[in-house]
N, C-alpha and C positions, 0 to 999 in steps of 0.2 A: 715236192715229195710225193711220189706216186702212191704211197700208202694212205695219204690223206684223202678222204672222200668228200668232206664238207668242211668249210672254214667259215665260222660266223664271227662277226665283230661284236664290240660291246653293245651297240644299239640293237643288234639282232638277237642277242641271246635270250631275251624275254619271249621270243617266238620260236624257241628251239624245237618244240614238238611239231609245230606246223612245218618248219623247214625239213626236219628229218622225215616226217611222213611224206612230204612232197618229193623229197629225194628218193625215198624207197619206192614210191609209186612210179616215178618216171626214170629212175636209174640214171640221173643226169651226171655221168662221169665227167663231162666236159664243162660243167658249171660248178666247180668246187669252191670258188672264192666269191662270196657275196657280202664281203665286208664293206661298209660305208667308209668314205674318206672322212675321218673325224674332223678335219679342218673345214669341211664343207657343211658340217652340222651347225646350224645357227640357233636351233631351238631345243629346249629340254624335251627328251622323249619320255612321256608319262608311261609308267608301267600299268596303270589302270587297276591296281589291286592294293588292298591293305597290306602294309609292310611290317606289321608288328611281329616280333620274334619271341616274345615272352608273354606270360599270362598277365603281368602287371605293367609292362613297359613296352612302348612301341618306338622303333627307330625309323624316323621319317627323313628320307633323302629329299632335299629341296633344290639341289644344285649339282651340276656336273661340270667337268673341265677345269682347266687352270691356265692362267696367263702369266704366272710368276717366273717360270723357267729357272728354278734353282739349279745350280751347276751339277748336282749329283742325281737329278730326278728325271725320269722318263715320262712322268704322268702327262704333261702337256702334249707329248707326241702320241701317247696311247689313248688319251681321253678327249683331246681337242681343246678348243677354247671354252671360256665360261658360258654356260647355258643355265638359266634359272627356270625353275618350275613355276608355273603361273600360280599366284597366291590363291585364286579360287579353288584350284585343284588341291592345294595343301590343306586349306580350311575344310573342304568337303571331306577329305580323307580323315583328318583328325576328328571331325565331328562324328563320323561313323565309328571311329575307334572309341571315342568317349561313350557312345551309346552302348558299346559292348562291355563297359565297366573298366576299361583301361584308364589308369589314373596318371601315368607319367609318359611324356613323349620326349624323345631325344632328337633334336634338330641337327641334321648333319649333311655333309656334302664333300666333294673333293676339295674345294676351297670355299667353305660356306661364308666366309667374310665377304666374298665377291658377289653374294646373292643380290640380284636386282641390277647389277652393273650393265647387263645387256638389255634392260627394259627401256623403252622410249620414255616412260613416265618416271618420275622421281619416287622410287619405291625400293627400299633396301631391307636388309635383315632386321633392323630394329622395327620397321613398319610391320613386317611379317610377325615378329614376336608379339607386338601389341595386339594384332588381330587374333593370334592364337590364344592369347591371354583371355579373350572374351568368351572362349568356348566353354560352355557349362560342362562340368564333370571332370575336366582336366585339372589336377591338383598340382602337378609339377611340370615345369618346362626346363629341360636340361640341354645345354649346348654341347655339341661335339667339339672336336679339335678346332681351334680358331686361330687365325692370324693375330699376333699381338697388337699390331697397329690398328686393328678394329676398335680397340678399347681407348677411345678418346673421350674428352669431357662431355661432349654432346650425347654420344652413345650411352655413357654411364648415367647421365642425367635422366634420360628416358628409361633406361633399363631398371634403375632403382625404384621406379614407380610400379613395377610389375612384381607383385609379391609371390607369384608362382614360379619365378625364376629360381633355379637351384643355385646356391652359393658355391658352385664348383666350376672351375674353368680350367680347361686343358689348353695351355698356351704352348704352342710348338716352338721351342727355343732353338734347338739343334746344337748350339755351342755357347759357352760362356766367355768366349774370346772374340772381340770385335774383328780382329784381323782374320780369324777363321771364318766368321760370318760373312765377311766381304768376299772371300774366295768361294763361299757357298752361294753367293748372290742372294743372300737374305737382305732385306731392305731396312734393317734397323741396327742400332748399336746396343751394346750391353747397358749403356747408360739409359737409353730410351726404354729398354725392356724393364729395367729396375723402376723407372718412373711409372710405367704402366702397372706394375705389381703394387706399387705404393698407392696408386689411385684405387685399385680394387680393394686393398686392405682398409683404406680409409672409408669406403662406402659399405663394405661388408666385413666387419670385424671377425666373423667366423668363417671367412672364405677359405676354401681348400684349393690349392693350385697343384696341378700335375703337368708334366711336360715330356717331350721327346728329346733325346740327346744322341748325337752321332759322335763316336770316338774313332780316332785314327783317320780323320779326313786327310787327304793328301796335303803334305806340308805342315801338319800339326806338330810343332816342336814340343819338347818337354816343357819349355816355358809357357807355351800356349795352352797345353793341357793343364798345367798347374794353375794358370789363370782361370780356366774353365772350372776346375775343382773348387777353387776359393770362391768364385762367383756363385756356384751352386750351393755351397755351404752357407753363404750369406743369405741367399734368397729362401732357402729352406723349403723346397717343394715337399709336399706330402709323399708323392711317389714319382719316380722318374723311370721312363721306359728307355733303356740303354740299347743302342744299336751299334754294332761294329761296322764301320764303313765297308761297303762292298761295291766293286766296280760295276757300273752299268754301261755297257758298250753303247757309244753314240752320244754320251753326255760329255760336257766339257771337263768334268772332274776326272773322267777315265783317262784323259790325255795329259793330265797334270803331272809334273815331276814330283819326286819325293813321295812316292807311295809308301805307306807305313807298313812294316812287317806285321804279320798276323800275331806273333807272340806279344808284340808291344800293344796291339789293339786289345788283346785278351787281358793283359795286366791292367790296362787303363779301364777297361770295362768292369773288371772285378772291383776296382777301387770305387767306382761310381755306384755300383750296385750295393756295396757296403754302406756308402753314405745314404743311399735311398732307404735302406732298411733302418738305419739309425734315425732318420727323419720320421719314418712311420712310428717307431717306438716313442719318439718324442711327442708326436701328436696324440697318440693313444693315451699317454700319461695325462695329457691335459684334459681328457674327457672322463677320467675316473670319477664317479660319483656325480657327474653332471647330466642333467636330464636332456635326452635327445629324442627325436621322433624318427621312426623308420617306417618305410612302406614294406610290409612283409611280402617277400617274393616266393618263399617256399618253406616247407617243413621238411627237415632232414635230420635223421638220427636223433629225434627227440628235441630238436631246436628249431625255432622259427628264425629265418635269416632274412635280412634286408639291409638296404642302404639308407643313411640319412640323406637329407637334401644336399648336404655338402660332401657326400660321397664316402663317408666312413661306413665300412661293412660291420654290421652288428649281428650277433646271434643271441637268442633269448631262450632259456630253458622253458620248454612247454610244460604247463601244469597238468594238462589232461589231454584228451583226444579231440578237443575242439580244433576247428580249422580257422585260423586268422589270416589266411592268404588274401592278399590285396587289401588288407586293412592297415590303417595308420595306427602305430603303437608307440606310446611314450614310455620310455624306460630309462634307468640309470645304470650304465655299465659299471661293474665292480671288478672285472678282470680283463686281461687283454692277452692276445697272442701276437705273433709277428705280423699277421695279416688282418686281424679283426679285433673288435671289442666284444666282450662277453658279459651277459647278465645271467648269473646263477641265482635262481630264486631261493 
């Protein structure tokens, strides 16, 4: 494309200012493409700066790349293979964040369950979480989206010893039908997933589970969708992110037969969104009059707003002009809306 002056890859975007300045200085029209080959990258590229995005919460990326090759996904081709950030770098960054008064960190990555897989030493995600748990000033450790198969008995045995871990887990399911999961190249069955959910609920009675679901995957019959619907109804996630399948050229799913019409995807999506809203209302009703603790994130239109450790959004009527931002607040919700619990003083 002759109109493109400069093309940067994922690993180069952190240095965009330097590349643009260098390009403008030298006017290097013949050196437009400086993207690395992602499959040649063997180590995690540190960004070298604090990654917090909110006043009370920091999102810490600890891993890049993916080796799973789900049939609908381009991420392994765009991001390359698994590369884990050195634990010393993670600990140093979170220690700096804690010194600034940030109380909650979210540990995330492209496939964070694979953290440490590329290390020579035996050091994985649970080891990292144990080390983060030692950092003074951090009150909450929240996990981003995780591979369900990460949740085995040994992982849970060690995890439940860490009282800073938030009792909220986003388990990326994608489908509630085992046959569909197989076509997606997901590496678990619905039976295995249900067992994992039961393990979590046995350890954390107040656990909140959220998930991602793809509707209209190639070959998804009415019977398969109905199986998905009934499975989701049984598991009762607090919230489901529903995505209508879209073709990604170059993936195996793009070449599959029996692509689903858009109107059918739309109707299936609406049905699952309705189920998700019903589930949210169910959970909100369980917390009426029950004492919860929130980390206050902001003051908006006369209300303090924040999340519980298990990811319920709560807003509290402010009594005066005081500022409770970044404070822990124990309250009892007495009302609810579709998306949040409310405390009216």
